N, C-alpha and C positions, 0 to 999 in steps of 0.2 A: 434428427435429433440426437448430438454426439451421448456419451456413456456416462461423463460425467454431468450431462444433462439428469439425465433417466434416473441415477443414481438420486441427485435431489429432486427431484419432482417425488420420487418414490420414499425421500426424507420425509416432504414434506405432509404427503398424504398419512402415513403411521403418524405423523407427530398433532397432526389436526384438530384428534379428537383430545389429546392430553391439552393442549392450547385456550382450546377453546371449556375444557374445565377448569384450567390451571385463572384465564381471565376472566370464566362466571365465579368461581371461589372470592378472587381481588376485586370485582368490581359489588358482590356481597356483603364484606369483609368493609369497601371502604365506601359504601355507602351508607351502610349501618352504623359504622363509627366515627363521619366525620363532626369532626367540633365545630359546634354551630353558638357562637355570641348568645347571649338574650335577647344584648342591644339590639341583632339587627331587623332589619325592616324587612329585608331581602333572604330569607333562609332556603326556601326552595334555590335558588339563584347561587346563591351563595357556595350549599351542601354538594350544587351541582359541576363548579365550579373548583369544585376539592377532588372531587373526584377525575373531572376530564385531566384534568391539572396530574395527580397521579399515574393516571390509565397514561397520557402519551409519556411517560420516562418506564412505565414498565413493557407498551408495545416498540418502546426505541429499544429498549435489554431483550425484550424478543427477538425482531430482528437482525442485533449484534449475534445473537444464538445462532441463527439460521444464517450468518453469514451476505445476509443482505446490505447490508450498514452500520455503520458502527451508530451508537448511542446519542453521539451525540449528533452525529449528519443526519438522525431522523428526526429529532428535536426541533433540528435548527429550520427544520423542512418544515413541518409542522407551526412553525413563530409561524416561517413568510407567508401563511396562508390566509392571515388574517386581512378583511375589507381596509380598503383605502382610507376610507372617509371623503367629506366630502370636499371639494374641489374649487368649488366658487369662490370668483375674487381672492386666488389665487397667482402667483406664477413661482413653477417647479423646474427648476435645474440642477443639475447634477453639474461637482467642477471636481478639481482639490486647491487646494492649500498648501501650499509648497509638494510635499508629498501625499499630502494624507486625502482619502477620497472624501468630500461633502457635498448631502443634499441644501438647496437654499430655496427657503419661501418667502417669497416675497407679494407685502397684499398687492393688487391690483389700483383699488381706490386712489382716487390724487391725495397728494400730501403738501402741506405748505412750511415743513420743519423737519429737519429729518427723526427717520422714529428711532427706534428703541432695538433694539438687537439680542438675541436671545440665542445663546451658545448652548445644542441643548444634547448630552453625553447622557446614555442607556443606560440600562442596567443588563443586568443575565449574569455575572460571577466571572464577569469577565470571557465568558465561552458563547453566550449568544447574545445575538440582539442587531438586526440588522435595517433599512430604512427603510422597509416594508412591514417591517414591524413594529415601528415604531410611526409612521406613517400618518397615522388618526390622530395621535396624541400632537404631532405639530403642526400639520394642518388646521387644528383647530384654537392651538397656543395663537399661530401668527393669524387668523382667521377673527379670534375672537380678542385677541391683545393690541393688533394694526399695529406687530411688528414683525419685522423680518427677523426670520430662526433658522439659525446653521445647525444643522444634525448633522455631526460626527461618527464617520463609518471608521472611526479605529479598531484595527487590528486585535486575533481575539486571539486567547489560549484555546488549549495547551500549547497549539501551533507557537505562539507568539508569549514568549514568556516576559516576566516584568521585568524592568519599568515602558518595554512596548507601547502600549496603553495609556501609560502617563502623557510619553514620549510626543504621542499621536495627539493628544488634546491637548499640548501644550504649544504643540506646534501647531495646529488650528486656530486653537486661540488667540497665540501672537499676530501672529498673521493677520486674524480679523480687526484687531485692537488697530493696528497700523496702518488696512485699508477701508477699514468701516465706511469712510464715505463715499468708496467706489458702489456700495452696496447701503447709499440712499440712508445709514446710518447715522447716531450721534457717537462720538467714539469715547465717552463721557457717559453713555446711557447702554451699557453692555453688561447683562446681566448671563453669569452663569447657573443652568438650571440640569437638573442629573438627580436618579431617582435608584434604588437599592446601591447596588458598588458603581454606578452614576453616581451615585452623591458623594462615593469614597475618593472618586475621579473630581466629582471639581470641588469638596475640598483640597484636596491634595495640591490641584492645577492655583486655586487660591494663598496657600500654605508660598507653593513655587513663587510666583509670583510676587508676594510681597518681599523676599528676600531678593527677589531681581531689581526690586524696585521701579516698575515695571512704568510706563507713561505711554496713555494714560490707564488710567489705572480699571478694574473691571467694578461698576457700578454695585453688585449686590448679586446674591448667590442664592439661587436656592433649591434647596436637602426635601427631597420627597420621601421619606423610609428609607434613610442612608442607612448602608452598611457601611462600618468605622472603625473597625477593631478586629485580630485576631486574640488578641491575648488571654480575653476572658471570655472565653467560654460557657460559662454557666451561672450567668445573668439571670437573674429573674422572670424575663420573657422570656429566657433558654427553656424552661424548666416550665412557665404556664401555656406555649402556643409551643412548647416539642411535636405536636401532632397538628400543628396547622391553627387555621387555615389554609393551605398549601403549597405553604412555603413550612416543610418538614423539619427536623434538627436532622435528624441524620442523611435527607436529600442535600439538602444545607455543605452539614459534613463533606458529604462525599464531590456534591462542585467543587469545593473548594480547593478537596487535594486531588481533581483534575490538573487543575487550571494552577495549580502549582504543580503537576506531573509525578507527586508523593503518592510512594507507595506504603499506603502506614494502612496497618494491618488489627492495632488497638486501638478504633475508633474511642471506645470508651475512656479509657484510658485521656486519650485529648480534652474529651467534651467536661473531663473533674481537670483540664489546665496543667496536668504532668509534662508539661511542652515550656513551659513559663517558670524559667529558676526564678530562686528565691530570691535573688539582687534587684531582679525586673520586677517582682509581688512587690518589694518595699519602695523600690525609685515610682515607682507610679501609681501607687495606690491610692491615694490624694487625687488621684483624678480619675481613675480607673479602676472601676471594683463594685459591688454592692453595695457596698459604703455609702455614695453617693448616689445613689439612686430613692425617689421621697417613698416614706413607709407607705402611699399610696397606693403602688403599683407594687409593694408586696402583699395584697391583701388576697390574691386569691393566693396565695400560698408558692416559698421560698423556703427552701434548705440550703445553705449552705454547702459546695461541695468537701466529701470529707478532704482529706487531706491526703495526698498521693505520691512516691515518691519521682522525683523529676529526672527525663529521661531526655539526656542528651541528644538521644537520637530522634525525639520527638520535634527536639529544638530544634537543631537543625534542620530536619523535612520539611517545618514549618518557617522556616525563614526567615525568625523571629534573630537569630542572628546578623542578619541585611537591616541599617539604620534607616532605608531607602523603605522597607515594608510595614515600619514603624506608623501606627495609625497618626495623623491631625491634631487628634486628641491630649498624645500626649508632647503635643509641641509649649515649647516653652511661654508665656506669658508674653515676651517682646515679638513673639511672632503673631499668639490667638491676638495682643492686642491692634492689629495693625488690617486686619482681614475687615474682606467687607460685609456692607450691610444686608442681612440674613436672616432668608423666610427657611422656617424647618416645617415637618409635617412627619408629625407621627403616629403609628393605629395600635391600639389598643392591643388589637389580637393581632401581632406580629412578634415572628421570633426575633427580628433583631430590633426592639421596637427602643431597647436600651438602649443603646448606641446612638441615637439620637436623642436620648437624656443626658447621657454621659455630655454628649457636645455643648449640647444648650448648658448644661454646669459651667462648661466652660468657658463660655463666650458669656453666659452674665456674669458672672466673677471675673470677666474682663473687661466689661463695659461696653462689648460689641453691642451695638442697635440690632434686636432679636424680632421678631413677628414669630410665636409658634404658634401652630395650631394640632388641638390634639384630637382624634377622630377616636371617640370612644367606643364607637363598631366598626372601628375602621379595620380592614389586613394588607395584606403583602401584598401589591399588585393589580388592588382597587383604579389605580390610576389612565390600567390599558384599558379600562371599559368604557373609557368616556366617546360621545357619539356611536353607540351599538345600539340605538335605538332599543326597547326591551328587555333588551340584555344587563343595558346600565344601572348600578348600584345608585343606589338614592346614595351612599356617604361618598361615589363617585363626583355627583353633580356637587353638592355643596364643598369638596378638597379643588375641585377644578375653578370654582367659583371666588374659594380665598386664594389662588394662589394669583387668581389673574385677575385680584381687588388690589392684591400685591403690586404688580407688575406694571398697571394703569398710575399706583401713588406713587410712584418712585420719580 
């Protein structure tokens, strides 16, 4: 045992009592202060989910302090430990669409006509997510909808910066549109599915394909509690659900900054929209502001953010000066009107609920065919509990069945 190993073991020995006390206090505080919606049918499970979510990040931070691994590496490792789910009646294989790794889930049951194709773009703030973590969701969708599912393993940040993620998803989608017949899929029945930040990628891919006048076209887009914009970070849902469950406002801010490699100390000013210049606020107010949110969604309390001086530094660090970073909510009507039929899932107890509501209004105002499902007892991440047996939430079953119903009806 060399001197460095001995010193490290001594450091662990001295720190263990401190870490034990720190974790004990953290768990007590987190469990006691877990925000539990009164509408939920699974309060104990939701409380546990919230606490475990916070604990994973806290342990990641401790491992980083001890020099074991970075917080991001630790969280990625933990997410990859999720069970894969049922494999019956499916053929699963890994390949590449050009340079982009994908995993394909094909039903093995006989078919008399080409199947639908689902392209799944995962969430995780562009930082987390792997085929292992989303295996259960993709298997369930392929098996229950009798569709070919393509999971896209796009590059992650902060190692790979925007627009790497979008370019990978565009490449994989375009490839599958052109080669779908090779996989027994009808090229006119391809659906893009994305949850959380994956929803942002789905909306962005659909926007880009509209601009390219791609043939064949995307049949539909399915957005599951999508994260869609960084301009207004003080909408009603940001305030109402700032403490979760699961996705908290501070955590979302930190992950967004990690993704952008931005070293911002004054997060409070960022959450009050100091990063947005006045000309942008005025230009996009008709599409992106609390005024566009129906009053019923402000019932749990909302206070407009206080006037705050504009910060050019925050503006540049959040990359609002980059047109490619602007949300699909802010696209001109001529683009929005050409978007495919849309299924949108929003959750009442979700930090980014209002991103979905704003996008819903834009689609409705432009007569885009829309199916909207709002889960009054829903929360961010609910879809990940599909096929988890006793851990599955009742709202997960309802949400996934509604999504499958939409897919079958196309």
